[in-house]
N, C-alpha and C positions, 0 to 999 in steps of 0.2 A: 775567630783566632786572629784579630787585627795587633796583637802585642808582639812585637818583636823578640822581647825579652821572653814571653809566653812559648814562642815557636822555639827558641834557641834550646830553651831548657827542657819544653816536651820532647824534643826530637834526643837531644843527648841524653836524659835520662830514660827515654824510652829502650834507646840502643844499650844504654847500661845494663837496664835490668834484661834485656833480651840475651846480651851476651855472658852477663852471671848464669842465668837459667839455662843457656844450651852448654856453657862451659861446666857448670855443677852437672848436669844430665851425662854430658859425654865424659867427663872425669870419672863419675860413678860408675858409666858402664865400664869403662875400660880396666878399670880397677877391678870391678865384679869378673869380667872375663879373665883379669890375669889370676886373682886369686883362685878362680874355677879350675882354670888351668893346671896350676901350682897345686891343688888338692888333688886332682886326678893325675898328676905326675906322681905325687908322694904314693898314693894309692899304687899306682903302677909299680914304683921303687919297690914298696912290701912284698907286692906279688911275685916281683922278680926275685926278690931275697928268700920267700917263702920257698919259689920253687927250686932256687940253687940248694936250700938246706934241707930239701926232703929225699929221703930215702926209705928203701923197705928194709924191715929188720929179718931175725931169721924166722920168725913165726909169721912172715908175708904180710905185717901191719905197717902202715905208714909211721914213720918218725921223722924227727928233724934232728939233725946231727948237731946243729947248734941254735940256740933260740935267738930270736930276732931282737935287733938292737934297740928297739922303743920301747922304753919302760912303761908306756902306757897299755902294751898287750898284757902285761901281768897284773893290771889295776882292774879289780871289778867295775864294769860299767863305766869305764873310763871315755868310751867313746870311739875306741880303736880297736877293731876286732879281725882275727884271721880264723878261718874253718878249712877243713880238708874232709870231702866225703867221698865214698866209695860210688863206685857208678855202676849200673847193672847193664847188661847186655845192651838194653834199649836206649841207654845214655840217659837214665833216669837216677837220680842219687838214690842209694840205699837207705831204709829209715836208719836215723841216728848216725851222729856224726861221727867220723873214724878219729877225728885230732881236731882240736879248736883251742882257741886263745884262751888264758885264763879270765881275760877281760869280759868274756862272754857268759861267765860265771853257769849258770844252768840254763842259759838261752841258747837258740842256734838261729843261725841264719838261714833263711829258705829264698831260694834263687827261683824265678820261674823256668820251667822245663824248656830247653831249647835244645836246637843241634848244633854243636860248635865242632868244627876239624879241631884235630888234636894240635895243642899250642895255641888256638886262637884265643883271644882276649875279648870279652863284651863288658858294657859298662850296664850297670842298673841302677834302680832306686827303689829300694826297700824299705819296709816297717822292721826297724830292730828292736832290742831291748826296751824297755819303759816306752814303748811307742813312738822311738825316737825315728826320723827319718835318716836315713842312710844312703849315702854315694857307695856302691859296690863296682867292683870288678873281678872278673871270674874268669878261671882258665881250664880248660880241660886237659888232661895229661895222662898219657900211658906210662907206666913204671915197672918194669919186670912183668909185662901183660896184665898188668892191673889197672883198669881205667879209673882215674881220680879225677875229682872237682875241686880246685883251688879258688878260695874267696878271700877277699879281703876287703873290709868296709869300715868307713868312717862316719861320724855324726856331721851332718851337714852344716850344724852350728858352728863347728870347726871354719866352715869357710863363710858362713852368713854373717856371724858374729863381727868378724874383722872388717867385714865391708860396710856392716851399720857404723861401726865405730868410726870407720873412714869417712862415710858419706855425712855423718854429724861433725865431724871436724872440717870436712871440704866444706860443707855448707856454711859453717860457721866463718871459715876463713874468708869464702867467697861474700859472705854477707858484709864483713869488716870491709873487703875490697872494693865492693859497691857502693858502700856509704862514702867510704873516702872518695873516691871517685865521683859520687854524686856532689860532695862538697867542693872537689875542685872543679867541676861543672858551673855549679852555683857561684863561686868565688871567678871564676874565667868570665861567665856571662857578665857579671856585675861590674869587674875590672875592665871587660873589653866595652861594654857599652858607657862607662863614665864620660869618654870624648863627647857622648851624645848629651848626656846632662850636662856637660860644660859649654856645648853649642849650645843647648837649650837655656842656658844662663845668659849667654852672650847675646842670644836674640831677646831675651828680655830685657835687658839692659839698654838694645836698641829702641825697643818698644817702649818701654819706659822712658825714653829720654835721656838716660844716662851715658850715652855713646852714640857717635855718628855712623859709626860703623863696628861690624865685628871684629874683635880684637882678641889675642892672644895665641898660644900653641896648640894647633891640633895635630892628630895624625896624617900622615901622607895621604891616607884614603879620603878623609874630610878637607884636606885643604883645598882642591879643585872646588869644592862645594862652596867652602867658604869663600875662597877668591871671586866666584862668580857671583852670590850673593851680595860681597861688597861692591861689586862691578854694577850689579843692578841697583844698589843704592844710591851710587854716584850718579848713574844715568837719571834716576829718578828726582835726585836734588837740580841736575840738570835741566831736566824738564820743568820743574817747578820754578825755576829761575828765569827760563824762558817765557814761561805763562805769565810771570809776573811782570817781565819786561813788555810783554806784547800787550798786556792789559794797562800799563802805564802809557806806552806808547799810543795805544786806540784811545785812551781817556785824554792824553795831550792834543791827539789829532781833533779830537771833539771839542773841546775847550777852546780851542784857538780859533775856530770859525765862528762858534758861539760868542766869544766874547768881540769879535769884530762886529757881529750883528748886533751884540747890546749895546755895543758903543754907538753905532748907527742910529738904533732907534731911541738913544738917549741924547742923539745930537739937539742944539736947541730948535733948529727947525723942525724937527721932527717929535719932539717931545709930548707933545700934547695932542697928537692925531689918535685917531681910533688905529690904526693901523701900527703905531708905535707900540701903544698899549698892548694888543695882540701879540706883537713879536716879544715884548719883554715877558709877558706870561709864559709864551711858549717855551722861551729861552730857559726859565726859571725852572719849567717844568723837564725840560731836557738835561739842565743841570742835576737834579735831583735823581733822574734817572741814571745818568751818567756816572754819579756818587754809588748809588745803589749797586748796579750791576758790577762796579769797578772792586766794591769791596766784596761782592758775592763772588766773582771770578777769582780774585786773589785766595778767598778763603776755600773754593773749590780745590784749587791747585796745591794748598799746602794743608788740609785738614786730615789727609792720609799720609801726610809725610813721614816715615818711621824716625825714630831719634828726635824728634822737636821735643823740649821740655823746657816751661817757663816756670820760675818761681814767682807765686802770687803776692807775697809781701812786698817786693820792689815795685812791681806794676800798680798796685793800691796806692801806694805811698806817692809815686811819682803824679798819679792822675788826682790826688787829692790837692798837690802843690799846685796843679793847673787850675783845679775848680775854685781853689781860693781864692788865685787871682781874678779869675773869669768872673765870680759871684762876690767879689770883694765888698762892694757897695751894698749887699743886702745884710750882712751881719749874720749869714749862716753858720751855725755850729756842725763840723764835720766831725763825726764822732767813729774812730775805727777799734773795733774790739780787738783784742791781743791774738794772733794767729800764730801756728808753728812755722817756724823760717823753712822747716821741710816741705812744707805745703806747696804743691807745684800743678801746673796745667799741663796735660799732653798734648800739646800745640804749640803753635807759634805765638811770640811775643805780640806781634801786631796785631792778631786777631782777638787776642785776651784783651789789649788794651782798647781795641773797636767797640768789644760787648761791653766791659765794665764801664768804659767812658759814656758811652750812651746812656747806659743804667744811672750812672752818677749824675750826669749831666741831668738827666729827664726829672730826677729826686730833687735835684736843687732848685729847678726850674719851678717846681710845684709845692715845694717846703715851704714851711712859715718862718720856722726858726732851725731845724734840726734835720739831719741827716744821718742813720748809723749805716755802717756796713759791717757785716760779720762773714769769716770764710773758715771753712772747717771740712775735715774728711769725713764723710758719711757712707760706711760700707763701701769703699774702693771708689766713692765718686766725690768728686770737688762741688762742695754747694757753697755759693756766696748770696746772700742776702742784703737787700738793699731797701731801708725804709726810710718814710719821709711822714713829716706831722702835716701835710698839706689836706686838703678837702679828700682825696682818694678818688676812687673811680668805683661807678656802680658794676656790680658783679655781672649784669647783662650786656655791659660794654665793654670788658675785659678782653672777650675775643675780637673784637671789633678794632681796638686800637692794635691789636698785633698785627693786623694786616697791613701791607704796605700802602702808604699815602694817607693813612687815616688818622686824625689827631683828634684829640680828647677836648680841645679848646682852640679854637682859631685866634683868641686872643693873646695867646702864649706862643712867642717865637720858636720857630722849629719847622720841620720839612715833613713830619708825620712819616719818617723814614726809620728812624732810630730803633723804637721797639721792634720793627719788621728785620732790620740787620741783624739785631741781637737775637733773634729767634732764629732766622737762617742759619747765622753763624753758628750756634748751638746745635742745631739739626745736623750741620754737617760734620761735626765733631763726635755725634752721638749722645748728644745732649738735648736739654729743654730749657724753656723759659716758661715760669709760672708766674701768676699775678694773685695777690691775695690782699686781706685787709692787714694794715699793719698796727701793732699796740701802738705804736705812737698817734695814731689816728687816721693817719693817710694810706698809702698804697705800698705795699710789699712786694719786691721783685725777685724772685728765687730763680738763681742760675745754675743749674747744673751740668758738669762737664766731667769728662774722664779724668781722673786723677793719675798723676804721675807719681809711682812710688819711688 
C-alpha cells in the first residue's frame, strides 16, 4: 500500500462503510424497540379499556357496558382481538370463552396456565387465528366474587411490517448517503492531491530543462518543501560552478609550467638534443591528459545537473560553420538532414558541443568528399548519427579506437582522445556511442543521449 491516494481512499471509504452499517443497524434496532414498546403499550391500553367496561349482568355473566373504540375488534380476523374467560377455583380458564371480540369469529385465544395475582398483567406470545403469531397481555380480575381472565392480543405483523418498511427505507437512504459521501471523499482526495500533481509537473519541467527552479503557487503545506528543493538546486548550481572553476584553475596551473618546459625544450641550444625531444614528447602527452581529464571533470560536474536543456539544431549549425572553415581547403560537402526545432539535449551546451564537435571533426578528417549529420527523437532518446564516405574502420578495431589514446591511423592529425572523450561524456549522461558501417561507405557514429521534452 504505497499509494498515498489509495491509503486516503481506503481509509475514508472503510470508515464511511463502517459508519453507514453501524448507523443502519443502530437506527433499525432503536426503531424496532420503539415500535415494540408502542405495540405493547397499545395492548395495555386496550386491556385497561376492556377492564373499565367490564361488568356482571343480572344473570351473573360478564358483559361490556360499552364497546371498545377500535373498529378492528368488530372485523373478523383483523389481527386485533380480546377475550374474557371464567377462571375455576384453581385459576384455570373454564372451557369455552365467556365473552370475546367479533374479530375472533369462531376461534379462541389459548393462554398458558399460570398463577397471577389479582390485577397482575402478564405478556405472552401465542398462536392465534390462522396460525398467526400474536403478542398478548392478560390480566386476572375478580369481579363480584367471580374470577375472570381478560386477554387482549394483536398480530405481531402489525409491529413487524412497519419495522421492515422502515428498515428498507432506512437502508436506501443510508445507501444514498454513503454513495454521496464516497463521491465526496473521491473528490476531496483528487482535489486535495492536485497540488502534488502540480508539484510533479514542476519537477518534470526542471528535469527536462524547461526551468532552472520550481515555479508556481503551492499550498502552504508544500511551500517549505518547494523552497528547500529550490535551495538544493541553487546549491548544486554553485557546486558545479565551483567545480568548473577549480578544473579550469587546475588546467591553467598545469599548462603554464608545461608551456615553460616546452619553450625551454624548443630553445635553439636544446632543440636537437635527446633530452629536448624526450621533454617535448612528455609535455605533449601531459597536455593530452590535461585536456582529457579537464573535459571529463567538467562533464562529471554537470551531467546530472537538473534543469539543463540544450537545443540541438543551433549547436549543429554552429559546429558546421566552424568545420567548414577548418576544412575549407578539402572541399568537403557537409550535409545536415532537417531536424525538429524542438529537439533538445538534456544537458549542458558545452558538453553537447564537445561530443558533436569531436564526431564531426573526426568524420571530416577521414571523409573523402561528404559528411552527413542526422538527429531525431527515438522513443524518448536523442539519436545523432554522423556518416562519412571515408575508408571506414574494420569491425574488430572499433572497440579499440574508443579507448583513450588509441588512433586508427598515426598519419592523420589527432590525439587519439576525441572518440574516448565522446564515449565518456555520453556515458556520464546515461547515453552511449556506437560505431557501425555507413551507407556512404565509411564509418557511422551513432550518439544516443537523454532527450529533453
